[in-house]
Every structure is written in structure tokens, then in C-alpha cells.
ZAMARGU-4260 file (C-alpha; in steps of 0.2 Angstrom, whole numbers, plus 5000, padded with zeros to 4 digits):
<rodrens>
0) 4895/5014/4987 | 4907/5029/4979 | 4924/5024/4976 | 4941/5030/4976 | 4955/5024/4965
5) 4972/5023/4970 | 4989/5014/4968 | 4998/5004/4980 | 5014/4994/4983 | 5019/4979/4991
10) 5037/4977/4997 | 5044/4963/5006 | 5059/4963/5018 | 5071/4948/5020 | 5059/4941/5034
15) 5044/4941/5023 | 5035/4955/5031 | 5028/4968/5021 | 5030/4987/5023 | 5015/4997/5030
20) 5013/5014/5033 | 5000/5024/5044 | 4996/5041/5040 | 4995/5056/5053 | 4979/5056/5062
25) 4973/5039/5059 | 4974/5022/5068 | 4976/5010/5052 | 4991/5002/5044 | 4990/5002/5025
30) 5001/4999/5009 | 5011/5015/5004 | 5002/5022/4989 | 4989/5036/4985 | 4978/5044/4973
35) 4983/5047/4954 | 4987/5064/4947 | 4981/5069/4930 | 4989/5059/4916 | 4999/5047/4927
40) 4998/5028/4926 | 4994/5018/4939 | 5013/5012/4941 | 5019/5030/4940 | 5006/5035/4954
45) 5012/5020/4965 | 5031/5025/4963 | 5027/5045/4966 | 5017/5041/4981 | 5031/5028/4987
50) 5045/5041/4986 | 5034/5056/4994 | 5028/5046/5008 | 5045/5035/5011 | 5059/5046/5005
55) 5066/5033/4994 | 5065/5035/4975 | 5056/5020/4966 | 5058/5015/4949 | 5041/5012/4941
60) 5049/5000/4928 | 5053/4989/4942 | 5035/4987/4948 | 5025/4971/4944 | 5006/4970/4943
65) 4998/4960/4958 | 4980/4964/4953 | 4966/4976/4955 | 4956/4976/4972 | 4940/4982/4979
70) 4938/4985/4998 | 4930/4997/5010 | 4942/5012/5012 | 4952/5012/5028 | 4951/5031/5032
75) 4936/5038/5022 | 4920/5031/5029 | 4906/5027/5016 | 4919/5024/5002 | 4927/5009/4993
80) 4944/5009/4989 | 4948/5002/4970 | 4967/4998/4971 | 4979/4994/4959 | 4992/4985/4968
85) 5010/4981/4962 | 5025/4973/4971 | 5042/4980/4970 | 5059/4973/4976 | 5066/4978/4993
90) 5073/4996/4996 | 5083/5000/5009 | 5082/5016/5020 | 5063/5020/5020 | 5058/5033/5033
95) 5041/5043/5036 | 5039/5059/5026 | 5025/5070/5022 | 5009/5063/5030 | 5015/5048/5037
100) 5018/5045/5056 | 5023/5027/5056 | 5032/5015/5046 | 5030/4996/5050 | 5034/4980/5044
105) 5019/4966/5046 | 5020/4949/5041 | 5004/4943/5031 | 5001/4929/5043 | 4999/4942/5058
110) 4982/4944/5064 | 4980/4961/5068 | 4964/4973/5071 | 4973/4989/5065 | 4975/4983/5046
115) 4966/4991/5031 | 4952/4980/5024 | 4962/4979/5007 | 4976/4970/5016 | 4966/4958/5027
120) 4952/4954/5014 | 4963/4954/4998 | 4982/4956/5000 | 4988/4946/5013 | 4977/4930/5007
125) 4984/4932/4990 | 5003/4934/4997 | 4999/4918/5008 | 4993/4909/4992 | 4974/4908/4999
130) 4966/4915/4984
</rodrens>
């Protein structure tokens, strides 16, 4: 299956919920992040995309690598996403920017049908200590 390379960010709030976004015209919640520009490191991509999508500057030096994960792409049928996923300390003041329609905080233990496969298959189980 063809693959799309992305970088994504896991950010928790004080209640253990994880920040998610939903892009305009889609129905699936996913981690903030996106595709790299030429010459960018995965961490630089994650920080740039987070800032573009949520309006808050993120320092790539504060990102901690969580892992690389592969799952079906949420919004691109017939593709897999290969995600370099990072954690980052909480940042206040995030708001939907650019192509983002919804910003939502979701606890990893929530069972929801509107979550990206990357989250349900890899990220949430890892955060809950099940992998």
C-alpha cells in the first residue's frame, strides 16, 4: 500500500486528555501534524505544523520522540500513514487555524468511532501502557 510520511504531536492537558484536530471537510479526529517540507527534520515538521494548525509557537527542542507508527490514513483512502510521533509539554491557548475546523481534547481511554486509526491502533494503547 502506498504510504504518506508525516510528523505528529501528542500533547496532554491536566486531565490526561490528548489534543486532537479535525480538518475542514473531514469526519476524523487526529493528532496535530502533517507532511514535511524539503529539508525539514521530523521534529521541525511537527513543530511547524502544530503552529500552523493551532496558532501557538512550539519549540522543536521540547519534543520527545514517542515512536514511528504505521496505520491506514484517516482521510486518504488507499494509503497508509507512517508517522513520526512526538510528545510535547502542554501549551495554553490553542485555537483552530488554517484548515482546522475542530480542536478537541480526548482521553486515551475513550472509545470513539471518529478517531484516526493511528490513534486507536497505536497511540492510545501506548499511552495507556498496553503495548
